[in-house]
Backbone as a ProteinNet text record, in pm:
[ID]
protein_1_A
[PRIMARY]
XXXXXXXXXXXXXXXXXXXXXXXXXXXXXXXXXXXXXXXXXXXXXXXXXXXXXXXXXXXXXXXXXXXXXXXXXXXXXXXXXXXXXXXXXXXXXXXXXXXXXXXXXXXXXXXXXXXXXXXXXXXXXXXXXXXXXXXXXXXXXXXXXXXXXX
[TERTIARY]
97.9	30	130.3	106.4	155.1	97.9	145.8	147	108.7	-9.8	-80.5	-272.1	-225	-368.2	-341.2	-262.1	-252.5	-314.4	-284.5	-317	-437.1	-491.3	-611.7	-713.2	-681	-764.5	-710.2	-644	-598.9	-743.6	-691.4	-867.4	-952.6	-929.8	-1110.7	-1152.1	-1056.1	-1122.3	-1074.5	-1059.5	-1014.7	-1163.4	-1187.3	-1318.5	-1403.5	-1454.5	-1623.9	-1535.4	-1435.4	-1320.9	-1345.5	-1298.1	-1311.3	-1450.1	-1527.6	-1641.7	-1747.9	-1753.4	-1819.5	-1705	-1580.1	-1582	-1579.3	-1537.3	-1576.8	-1449.3	-1489.6	-1436.7	-1288.4	-1262.6	-1174.4	-1242.6	-1218.4	-1265.2	-1390.7	-1439.7	-1564.8	-1665.3	-1649.6	-1736.6	-1835.6	-1704.9	-1702.8	-1786.1	-1753.6	-1869.4	-2023.6	-2031.5	-2207.3	-2295.5	-2228	-2369.7	-2407.6	-2252.1	-2268	-2416.1	-2553.9	-2608.3	-2534.6	-2627.4	-2574	-2645.2	-2834.9	-2883.4	-3006.6	-3104.9	-3202.9	-3345.4	-3408.8	-3526.8	-3591.5	-3655.7	-3734.1	-3890	-4006.3	-4080	-4125.4	-4137.1	-4018.5	-4199.3	-4220.4	-4359.9	-4362.4	-4266.9	-4246.3	-4146.2	-4158.7	-4035.5	-3933.8	-3713.9	-3640.6	-3534.3	-3645.4	-3516.7	-3404.4	-3459	-3429.4	-3402.9	-3419.7	-3308.2	-3192.7	-3148.2	-2937.1	-2954	-2905.5	-2939.3	-2823.2	-2789.1	-2696.8	-2718.5	-2585.2	-2517.2	-2552.4	-2656.1	-2635.5	-2623.7	-2471.2	-2453.1	-2438.8	-2513.1	-2537.9	-2429.9	-2355.4	-2357.8	-2297.5	-2228.9	-2315.1	-2293.1	-2164.5	-2177.8	-2277.1	-2242.6	-2311.5	-2390	-2462.5	-2572.7	-2570.9	-2459.6	-2434.2	-2456	-2579.7	-2547.9	-2458.5	-2439.5	-2332.7	-2410.5	-2330.4	-2416	-2234.2	-2222.3	-2161.5	-2190.8	-2167.2	-2164.9	-2222.8	-2297.5	-2399.4	-2418.7	-2518.5	-2580.9	-2668.5	-2573.9	-2697.2	-2630.5	-2671	-2641	-2627	-2800.9	-2806.5	-2831.6	-2855	-2871.9	-3043.6	-3085.2	-3197.9	-3316	-3323.8	-3397.9	-3559.4	-3640.5	-3778.5	-3760.5	-3823.2	-3918.3	-3999.5	-4104.1	-4242.6	-4323.3	-4430	-4529.9	-4425.7	-4471.2	-4373.6	-4256.9	-4213.3	-4070.9	-3925.6	-3827.2	-3785.3	-3621.9	-3505.4	-3398.5	-3235.9	-3218.2	-3144.6	-3053.2	-2893.9	-2798.7	-2687.4	-2649.5	-2648.2	-2558.5	-2503.4	-2365.9	-2453	-2556.4	-2648.4	-2797.6	-2837.6	-3033.6	-3122.9	-3056.1	-3071.1	-3017.9	-2934.1	-2855.7	-2896.2	-2976.8	-2970.1	-3033.9	-3055.8	-3236	-3208.1	-3340.9	-3290.3	-3245.2	-3263.7	-3303.8	-3341.3	-3398.3	-3559.1	-3416.1	-3284.3	-3223.3	-3221.5	-3269.2	-3322	-3066.2	-3164.6	-2960.1	-2907.7	-3008.5	-2920.8	-2917.8	-2936.9	-2925.8	-2746.3	-2722.6	-2631.8	-2517.2	-2456.3	-2295.6	-2247.8	-2087	-2076	-2026.8	-2060.9	-2083.2	-2225.6	-2285.7	-2413.8	-2442.9	-2326.1	-2281.2	-2287.7	-2210.6	-2175	-2304.6	-2443.9	-2528.6	-2698.2	-2598.4	-2706.7	-2823.6	-2804.4	-2875.2	-3012.3	-3030.1	-3103.8	-3208.4	-3152.9	-3223.5	-3246.7	-3219.9	-3323.2	-3439.5	-3513.8	-3691.7	-3719.3	-3675.2	-3690.2	-3614.2	-3590.2	-3496.9	-3519.2	-3670.1	-3697.3	-3816.3	-3706.9	-3755.5	-3888.2	-3789.6	-3884	-3949	-4036.3	-4150.9	-4166.1	-4072.5	-4001.9	-3903.2	-3811	-3666.6	-3640.3	-3566	-3569.6	-3421.6	-3301.1	-3229.1	-3229	-3136.9	-3041	-2901.7	-2898.9	-2822.8	-2682.5	-2509.9	-2536.1	-2488.5	-2613.6	-2543.9	-2678.2	-2605.4	-2657.7	-2812.2	-2922.1	-3001.9	-3085.8	-3112.4	-3113.4	-3269.8	-3331.7	-3421.8	-3518.5	-3466.5	-3628.2	-3657.9	-3508.9	-3576.3	-3574.3	-3616.6	-3706	-3784.6	-3797.5	-3971.3	-4039.8	-3939.1	-4014.5	-4049.6	-3974.8	-3975	-4059.6	-4092.9	-4216.8	-4371.1	-4308.9	-4535.2	-4541.9	-4470.8	-4496.6	-4506.8	-4546.6	-4521.7	-4427.8	-4223.9	-4197.3	-4079.4	-4136	-3992.8	-4059.4	-4114.3	-4015.4	-3864.7	-3821.6	-3689.5	-3650.3	-3663	-3572.5	-3555.4	-3423	-3413	-3510.2	-3647.7	-3702.9	-3625.1	-3546.2	-3544.6	-3622.7	-3668.8	-3789.3	-3907.9
-82.3	32.3	110.3	232.7	285.8	389.9	540.9	609.9	744.8	727.6	835	830.9	622.5	584.3	489.2	534.6	509.4	576.8	721.6	826.7	878.4	880.8	854	764.8	610.6	568.1	552.9	632.9	637.8	829.9	888.4	952.5	933.4	831.1	791.3	752.7	672.5	560.6	660.5	741.2	902.9	993	939.9	1080.8	1118.1	957.1	976.1	1000.5	989.8	977.6	1111.9	1273.1	1314.3	1385	1365.7	1466.3	1408	1299	1205.5	1300.2	1368.1	1354.1	1490.6	1477.3	1620.2	1749.3	1844.1	1935.2	2004.6	1905.6	1992.1	1979.5	2132	2115.6	2205.4	2303.3	2246	2192.5	2087.7	1936.7	1963.4	2038.5	2040.3	2155.6	2243.2	2427.7	2378.3	2466	2493.3	2445.1	2540	2584.9	2452.6	2399.6	2237.7	2197.7	2112.4	2009.5	1885.3	1874	1706.2	1609.2	1642.7	1535.2	1615.5	1564.6	1602.4	1560.6	1585.5	1510.6	1503.8	1482.1	1411.3	1401.6	1396.2	1345.5	1353.3	1190.3	1160.7	1154.3	1116.2	1085.8	971.2	881	699.7	655.3	488.7	508.6	365.3	457.8	434.6	384.5	398.6	291.5	202.6	114.9	-35.6	27.6	139.8	204.1	204.7	240.2	269	348	488.3	631.5	716.3	736.6	824.4	975	1008.8	1151.7	1229.5	1324.5	1308.3	1470.6	1537.6	1645.4	1715.8	1793.7	1826.6	1874.3	1907.3	2002.5	2152.1	2256	2362.8	2408	2355.5	2361	2296.4	2203.7	2037.4	1979.5	2021.7	2006.5	1820	1784.7	1600.1	1626.9	1452.1	1481.3	1298.9	1364	1257	1167.1	1052.2	1033	947.3	1010.3	921.1	838.1	794.5	807.2	682.4	558.5	532.2	453.7	532.5	457.3	371.7	246.9	116.4	87.5	129.5	98.7	184.5	247.7	301.2	453	487.7	609.9	678.3	596.1	713.2	599.7	659.4	564.2	546	501.1	568.6	659.5	759.1	777.7	808.4	814.1	769.4	805.8	673.5	762.5	806.9	922.4	985.6	1054.3	962.8	1061.2	983.6	1019.2	978.9	1030.7	977.6	1080.2	1021.2	1155.2	1142.2	1104	1109.6	1101.3	1115.3	1217.4	1290.9	1380.8	1447.9	1606.6	1671	1647	1737.4	1623	1666.5	1675.9	1682.4	1779.7	1824.2	1774.1	1671.1	1592.9	1564.9	1497.8	1308.9	1221	1144.7	1077.3	912	805.7	720.6	563.1	550.6	376.4	296.9	226.4	72.3	-47.6	-24.8	-108.9	-155	-277.2	-331.7	-249.6	-207.7	-210.4	-394.2	-497.1	-602.7	-657.2	-605.9	-619.5	-582.4	-451.9	-340.2	-436.1	-405.4	-442.6	-360	-311.3	-167.6	-189.8	-282.9	-281.1	-239.9	-215.6	-121.9	-20.2	57.7	216.7	224.4	171	167.6	226.4	209	228.9	254.4	316.5	381.6	474.9	540.7	660.2	595.7	477.7	434.6	341.6	377.6	304.7	372	516	634.6	626.3	627.2	673.6	736.2	910.3	1007.4	1097	1189.1	1295.9	1381.9	1386.8	1563.1	1435.4	1371.4	1256.3	1299.4	1422.1	1503.5	1612	1568.7	1712.3	1838.5	1703.7	1880.3	1752.1	1929.9	1897.9	1931.6	1936.7	2002.1	1983.2	2093.6	2063.6	2059.1	1989.8	2020	2016.3	2103.6	2102.2	2132.8	2069.5	2118.8	1988.6	1954.3	1767.3	1678.8	1556.2	1431.7	1397	1321.2	1268.8	1191.3	1106.1	929.9	908	802.3	816.9	778.2	703.1	769	902.4	984.5	1147.3	1193.9	1158.2	1250.1	1195.5	1057.2	1034.1	1089.7	1118.8	1195.5	1391.7	1401.6	1577.3	1621.7	1494	1471.7	1457	1345	1355.5	1439.5	1485.3	1616.7	1712.3	1724.7	1810.8	1958.6	1896.7	2003.9	2043.3	1958.4	1996	2168.8	2186.3	2331.8	2386.9	2349.4	2351.2	2277.2	2271.6	2287.1	2403.7	2390.1	2468.1	2409	2464.4	2404.9	2498.3	2381.2	2434.3	2438.7	2289.9	2313.6	2259
-12.5	11.2	4.3	-108.5	-114.6	-5.3	28.9	192.9	153.4	11.6	23.1	11.5	-41.1	37.7	176.3	246.8	363.8	476	451.6	488.7	453.2	295.6	266.9	366	357.9	482.4	598.5	714.2	831	876.2	751.8	736.9	816.5	691.8	684.5	837	938.6	977.5	1127.9	1100.5	1190.1	1262	1072.8	1078.4	1183.3	1238.8	1308.3	1436.2	1468.7	1578.8	1620	1542.9	1581.1	1589	1469.2	1434.1	1615.6	1635.9	1751.9	1860.6	1922.4	2070.3	2137.9	2229.8	2299.9	2241.7	2227	2163.1	2284.6	2363.1	2435.3	2617.5	2611.7	2740.4	2804.6	2661.1	2680.7	2637.8	2689.2	2747.8	2848.6	2943.5	3094.1	3140.4	3024.8	3101.1	3153.6	3236.5	3234.3	3099.2	3119.5	2934.3	2848.4	2937.2	2775.1	2821.6	2797.2	2853.5	2843.8	3001.2	3058.5	3002.2	2931.9	2859.6	2784	2716.4	2662.7	2743.1	2784.3	2781.8	2687.9	2611.3	2471	2478.7	2393.6	2370.8	2256.7	2177.4	2077.6	2056.3	1856.6	1853.6	1824.5	1775.5	1781	1950.4	1997.1	2042.9	1970.4	1939.4	1852	1895.6	2106	2201.1	2136.8	2167.7	2007.5	1882.1	1781.6	1717.4	1672.8	1600.2	1598.4	1528.8	1622.6	1688	1507.9	1468.9	1399	1381.3	1388.7	1367.5	1224.5	1156.2	1041.7	1011.3	939.3	835.5	721.7	770.7	515.9	559.3	388.6	363.8	342.2	366.6	358.7	221.9	170.4	-68.1	-122.1	-114.7	-136.9	-182.6	25.5	19.6	-35.2	30.4	45.4	210	183.2	373.6	414.2	551.7	520.6	719.4	788.3	859.1	905.4	1069.7	1082	1339.7	1364.5	1496.9	1565.1	1423.7	1534	1671.9	1718.7	1843.3	1887.4	1900.2	1933.5	2102	2166.3	2278	2407.2	2469.1	2556.1	2598	2393.2	2427	2430.1	2377.6	2419.8	2499.1	2702.8	2727	2743	2803.5	2826.7	2961.6	2983.1	3118.8	3184.8	3105.2	3131.1	3023	2942.8	2841.8	2764	2677.9	2509.1	2594.1	2627	2691.3	2726.4	2676	2727.1	2749	2753.4	2839.2	2640.6	2649.7	2444.5	2608.8	2585.7	2603.5	2452.4	2445.4	2273.7	2256	2170.3	2250.3	2142.1	2056.1	1997.9	1964.6	2033.7	2010.2	1802.6	1747.1	1653.8	1531.1	1575.6	1440.9	1441.3	1562	1539.3	1441	1406.4	1358.1	1355.3	1338.4	1384.6	1227.3	1299.8	1182	1216.5	1098.8	1057.6	1125.6	1155.1	1234.8	1375.2	1430.3	1545.9	1647.1	1752.2	1775.5	1791.8	1803.1	1815.4	1724.6	1560.2	1440.6	1422.6	1449.9	1444.1	1359.4	1262.4	1177.7	1148.6	1184	1150.6	991.8	868.7	750.3	684.5	763.8	697.8	709.7	766.2	837.1	635.7	586.2	426.5	414.7	355.6	305.5	395.2	504.5	646.9	625.8	519.8	431.1	402.3	376.6	285.1	395.2	518.1	641.6	747.5	680.2	812.4	802.2	918.5	864.6	983.7	1057.7	1106.3	1151.8	1026.8	1034.6	1169.1	1235.3	1287	1426.7	1542.3	1563.4	1729.7	1717.8	1906.3	1892	1969.3	1959.2	2010.7	2115.4	2264.5	2341.6	2315.8	2387.1	2436.8	2556.3	2717.3	2794.2	2782.9	2764.1	2949.7	3049.8	3159.3	3185	3213.8	3284.7	3440.3	3416.1	3569.3	3658.1	3681.6	3702.6	3639.8	3698.6	3645.1	3609.6	3627.5	3656.1	3654.7	3708.5	3712.5	3600.3	3499.6	3480.3	3536	3731.5	3884.9	3813.1	3872.3	3905.4	3794.2	3669.2	3581.4	3544.8	3555.5	3573.6	3647.7	3812.2	3883.4	3854.4	3820.1	3724.6	3634.3	3505.2	3381.2	3482.9	3517	3650.9	3734.2	3817	3848.2	3764.2	3688.5	3609.3	3669	3601.3	3593.6	3604.9	3399.3	3353.2	3262.1	3330.1	3288.8	3391.7	3472.4	3579.7	3393.2	3295.8	3228.4	3154.2	3024.4	2955.5	2819.2	2752.1	2676	2512.3	2431.6	2319	2197	2202.1	2090.6	2180.9
[MASK]
++++++++++++++++++++++++++++++++++++++++++++++++++++++++++++++++++++++++++++++++++++++++++++++++++++++++++++++++++++++++++++++++++++++++++++++++++++++

């Protein structure tokens, strides 16, 4: 393998890590949400979630960082907690998490079933909450203590 092909391969392999990694110390700042409580149209908690990026200049869509475990947890009813760096670039696929195979990433766009899955989004900052604590907040109509983003 020549050096240019090797460099290209390294770039392709490391791109998802760079795109999905934490941008330095900013992840620890208090203005970055610890998590999101969302009200969803459908229960996608068992489906693979991916991040979606649309190119500014060419409009091409790319996908990365498939989440296949504990990314979307049911709190109660239609409310879920999502563990994602950003709620607005999440899309869900028709692929069950248990059926995930890394080779599916090559054609992941064909499996997208919802680019806009959240009807309401609330961000919480400062501290982490357990599912039970979030359930108590939602059931006792105290969700307004979180910042509504959508």
